[in-house]
C-alpha positions in Angstrom: -10.9 20.6 -14.9 -8.6 18.9 -13.3 -8.2 18.4 -9.6 -5.5 20.6 -8.9 -4.3 24.4 -10.1 -2.2 26.1 -11.3 -0.1 28.4 -9.0 -0.1 30.8 -11.7 -3.6 31.3 -11.5 -3.8 34.2 -8.4 -1.0 35.7 -10.6 -3.6 36.4 -13.6 -6.7 37.1 -11.4 -4.2 39.8 -9.6 -3.2 41.0 -13.5 -7.5 41.1 -13.8 -7.6 43.4 -10.6 -5.2 45.4 -11.9 -7.0 46.6 -15.1 -10.5 47.6 -13.7 -11.2 50.9 -14.2 -10.3 52.5 -10.7 -13.8 54.1 -10.1 -15.5 50.8 -10.3 -16.2 50.9 -6.3 -18.1 47.6 -6.2 -16.1 45.3 -4.4 -15.9 41.5 -6.2 -17.9 38.7 -4.5 -15.9 36.4 -2.5 -14.1 33.2 -3.1 -16.3 30.1 -2.8 -14.9 28.7 0.6 -12.5 26.1 0.6 -13.8 22.4 1.7 -11.8 21.2 5.2 -10.9 17.8 4.7 -9.5 15.8 8.2 -8.4 12.3 8.5 -11.1 9.8 9.9 -10.7 9.5 13.4 -9.6 6.6 15.3 -12.0 4.5 17.4 -12.4 4.8 21.1 -9.2 3.6 22.5 -8.2 0.8 24.3 -6.7 -0.3 27.8 -3.2 -0.5 28.1 -1.0 -3.2 29.6 1.2 -2.8 32.3 4.1 -3.5 30.2 2.8 -1.2 27.8 6.0 0.8 25.8 5.5 4.9 26.4 7.3 7.0 23.8 7.2 10.2 23.2 5.7 11.4 19.4 8.1 13.9 17.6 6.7 17.2 15.9 7.6 15.2 12.5 10.2 17.4 10.0 8.8 18.1 6.5 10.4 20.3 4.1 8.6 23.4 3.5 6.3 22.4 0.6 4.9 20.1 3.3 4.4 22.8 5.9 0.8 23.5 4.9 -2.9 22.4 5.1 -3.0 22.3 1.0 -4.0 18.6 -0.3 -0.8 18.7 -2.4 -1.0 16.9 -5.8 1.3 16.0 -8.9 0.9 16.1 -12.2 3.6 14.6 -13.2 6.4 13.2 -10.5 7.9 16.2 -9.8 5.8 18.8 -10.0 4.2 19.0 -6.9 0.4 21.3 -6.8 -2.2 22.5 -4.5 -5.6 21.4 -5.4 -8.0 23.8 -5.9 -11.1 24.5 -3.3 -9.6 21.8 -0.7 -7.7 22.4 2.6 -6.5 19.9 5.4 -7.8 20.7 8.9 -4.2 21.5 10.2 -0.6 21.5 8.6 0.3 17.9 7.2 3.1 17.3 10.0 0.8 18.1 13.2 -1.6 15.9 11.5 0.2 13.1 10.7 1.7 13.2 14.5 -2.3 13.4 15.8 -2.9 10.3 13.9 -0.5 8.3 14.9 -0.8 9.1 18.4 -4.2 8.3 17.7 -3.4 5.1 16.6 -1.4 3.8 18.8 -4.2 4.4 21.5 -5.6 1.3 19.4 -2.7 -0.5 20.4 -2.7 -2.2 24.3 1.1 -2.2 24.0 1.7 1.3 23.5 1.3 4.9 24.4 1.9 7.6 22.5 2.4 11.0 24.4 3.5 13.8 22.3 5.9 16.8 24.0 3.3 19.4 25.3 2.2 16.6 27.9 5.0 17.2 29.8 5.0 13.0 30.3 8.6 11.8 30.9 9.3 8.7 28.9 12.8 7.1 28.0 12.6 6.7 24.1 11.5 9.6 21.9 10.2 8.7 17.7 10.6 10.8 15.4 9.4 10.7 11.8 10.9 12.3 8.5 7.5 13.1 5.8 9.6 12.9 2.7 6.4 12.4 0.6 2.3 13.3 1.4 0.3 14.0 -1.9 -1.9 12.1 -4.8 0.3 11.2 -7.9 -1.6 11.5 -11.7 0.4 8.8 -12.8 -1.9 7.4 -15.4 -2.8 10.9 -16.5 -5.2 13.9 -15.2 -8.2 12.2 -16.4 -7.7 9.0 -14.3 -7.9 8.1 -10.2 -4.3 9.0 -8.8 -1.9 7.0 -6.5 -1.9 8.2 -3.3 1.3 8.3 -1.7 3.0 8.3 1.7 6.5 7.8 2.3 7.8 8.0 6.4 11.4 7.4 7.5 11.2 7.0 11.5 13.8 6.7 14.4 13.9 5.5 17.8 15.6 7.4 20.3 16.7 7.5 24.1 14.9 10.7 25.2 17.7 11.9 27.6 20.4 12.0 25.0 18.8 11.3 22.0 21.5 8.2 20.9 20.1 6.3 18.4 18.3 3.4 18.9 16.7 2.2 15.9 15.3 3.4 12.7 12.8 2.5 10.3 11.2 2.7 6.7 7.7 2.9 5.5 6.4 3.8 1.9 2.4 3.0 1.3 0.0 3.8 -1.9 -3.6 3.1 -2.2 -5.2 4.5 -5.9 -8.1 6.5 -5.8 -11.6 5.2 -6.7 -11.7 8.5 -9.1 -10.4 11.7 -10.2 -12.1 13.3 -7.3 -10.4 15.3 -4.1 -12.9 13.5 -1.7 -11.5 10.3 -3.5 -7.9 11.4 -3.0 -8.5 12.3 0.5 -10.0 8.8 1.0 -7.1 7.1 -0.5 -4.3 9.4 1.7 -6.5 8.4 4.4 -5.9 5.3 3.9 -1.7 5.1 3.1 -1.0 7.2 6.1 -3.3 4.6 8.4 -1.5 1.3 6.5 2.0 3.5 6.9 1.4 4.0 10.4 -0.2 1.0 11.3 3.3 -0.6 9.9 5.1 1.5 11.9 3.2 1.1 15.7 3.6 -3.0 14.5 7.9 -2.0 14.3 7.7 -0.4 17.4 5.6 -3.0 19.4 8.4 -5.4 18.5 11.3 -2.7 18.9 13.8 -3.4 21.7 12.4 -0.9 24.3 10.5 -1.2 27.8 7.5 0.6 29.2 
């Protein structure tokens, strides 16, 4: 079986259940629990320099399909399906936001804060997640290509006047056509993309 499932399967299960006799009272066995995956946590933070740039990291924007904890895969580059029996710990935009804040903590010249922290900042970052999936570009039995595509804008926190923007696209080939390998490849692609965004922020014309 491929590591993704058709969206028709739940419908099939529902039809099967309706075909059972009304006199049957034994409940079916519960479905196996999903395996929960998270992006690898960052190492301990480094001390920030006195001149570190403090930036507010807003919750990323996504299309409706990415507002999910499902691990998304594509069999053909067009369709997106949910991997069977696996979930992320959080919905994708929240997970990426937290990952970026953690990664910025590894940079002496950057401090990332989320809006709910209450910290005042002069600048804000907004990421649009355009892709966050694994594509079976070489067939369903071969290792897929983990793909992330982020567009980021840097603007004034007070009036949202645009300062600059940056676009990053990263791919990492999974070792196997297995969920655990897909998660590892997605983790590596995400880290590569966010690392490039952090590099860009460090070079950007903003004050601490």
